[in-house]
C-alpha positions in Angstrom: -5.9 -23.6 3.8 -5.9 -22.0 0.4 -9.3 -20.4 1.2 -7.7 -18.9 4.3 -4.8 -17.6 2.3 -7.2 -16.0 -0.2 -9.1 -14.4 2.6 -6.0 -12.9 4.3 -5.3 -10.3 1.7 -9.0 -9.3 1.8 -8.9 -9.2 5.6 -5.9 -6.9 5.6 -7.5 -4.7 3.0 -10.8 -4.6 5.0 -9.0 -4.0 8.3 -8.0 -0.4 7.6 -11.5 0.9 6.6 -12.9 -1.1 9.5 -10.6 0.7 12.0 -11.5 4.1 10.5 -15.2 3.3 10.8 -14.7 2.2 14.4 -13.0 5.4 15.3 -15.7 7.5 13.6 -18.4 5.6 15.6 -16.6 6.3 18.8 -16.0 10.0 18.1 -19.5 10.4 16.7 -21.0 9.4 20.1 -18.7 11.8 21.9 -19.3 14.5 19.2 -22.8 15.2 20.5 -21.3 16.4 23.8 -19.3 19.1 22.0 -20.7 22.6 22.4 -20.4 24.3 18.9 -19.2 27.6 20.4 -16.4 25.9 22.4 -15.5 23.7 19.4 -15.2 26.8 17.3 -13.0 28.5 19.9 -10.8 25.4 20.2 -10.6 25.1 16.4 -9.2 28.7 16.2 -6.7 28.0 19.0 -5.6 24.7 17.4 -5.0 26.5 14.1 -3.0 29.2 15.9 -0.8 26.7 17.8 -0.3 24.1 15.0 -0.2 26.4 12.0 0.7 30.0 13.1 3.2 28.9 15.8 4.3 26.0 13.5 4.2 23.5 16.3 3.9 20.8 13.7 7.6 21.1 13.2 8.2 19.6 16.6 8.3 15.8 16.2 7.5 15.4 19.9 4.5 17.7 20.0 1.8 15.3 21.0 -2.0 15.6 21.2 -1.4 15.3 25.0 0.9 18.4 24.9 -1.7 20.3 22.8 -4.5 19.4 25.1 -2.5 20.6 28.1 -1.7 23.9 26.3 -5.4 24.3 25.5 -6.4 23.3 29.1 -8.6 20.5 27.9 -8.3 16.7 27.7 -7.1 14.6 24.7 -10.5 13.0 24.2 -12.3 16.3 23.7 -9.4 17.6 21.6 -9.6 14.5 19.4 -13.4 15.0 19.0 -12.9 18.6 18.0 -10.1 17.8 15.5 -12.1 15.0 14.0 -15.3 17.1 13.7 -13.7 20.4 12.5 -10.8 19.1 10.4 -12.3 15.7 9.3 -9.1 13.8 10.4 -7.2 12.7 13.4 -4.5 14.7 15.2 -1.5 13.0 13.5 -3.0 13.3 10.0 -3.6 17.0 10.7 0.1 17.5 11.7 1.3 15.5 8.8 -0.8 17.5 6.3 0.9 20.7 7.4 4.3 19.0 7.5 3.9 17.7 3.9 2.7 21.1 2.7 5.8 22.8 4.0 8.0 19.9 2.7 6.5 20.4 -0.8 7.5 24.1 -0.6 11.0 23.3 0.6 11.6 20.6 -2.0 10.9 23.1 -4.8 12.5 26.1 -3.3 15.9 26.7 -4.9 17.3 28.0 -1.6 17.0 24.4 -0.2 18.5 22.6 -3.2 21.5 21.7 -1.1 19.3 19.9 1.5 18.5 16.3 0.9 15.1 14.8 1.5 16.0 13.5 5.0 17.1 17.0 6.1 13.9 18.5 4.8 11.9 15.8 6.5 13.5 16.7 9.9 13.0 20.4 9.2 9.3 20.0 8.9 8.9 17.8 12.0 9.0 14.1 10.9 10.7 11.8 13.4 12.0 9.5 10.7 12.4 9.0 7.0 9.8 6.2 6.8 7.0 8.3 8.3 7.9 11.2 6.0 7.8 9.1 2.9 4.5 7.4 4.0 2.8 10.7 4.8 4.1 12.4 1.7 3.0 9.6 -0.6 -0.4 9.5 1.1 -1.0 13.3 0.7 0.7 13.9 -2.7 0.6 10.6 -4.5 4.3 10.4 -5.2 7.6 10.2 -3.4 9.4 13.3 -2.2 12.3 12.6 -4.6 9.9 12.1 -7.5 8.1 15.4 -6.6 11.4 17.3 -6.4 12.6 16.0 -9.7 9.3 16.6 -11.5 9.3 20.3 -10.4 13.0 20.7 -11.2 12.3 19.6 -14.8 9.3 22.0 -15.1 11.5 25.0 -14.2 14.0 24.2 -16.9 
């Protein structure tokens, strides 16, 4: 029993990388079917929709909605996002959401907004997902980031 308990923390630590590898293997097999010209065209369109049109701000904007807008399927879209951006769809959205949140957290015009309000402004559906994505991308909490930058400006 104690051996099992010792293995459980290792199993949970190994589970995450295993899942990532498994997804890469799946998309790698599919990636060979992607025509580079079409992938480049989709890459540009994805950037335009997600970044320029700021669709990442919509918490309900799914990969399915993007695929429909691009007149492709979600599997192909996922393969393009994975190969061109090096991450999955939700990580891509969260990266842009966090970048904007970092700006808003340090912009004096938004000093009256709390972290939850900023989280909603950039497209996170809830506080927990915002904190998790922010910490993953920045390495600190949104409140810690805001306080650190406020101290630097003084």
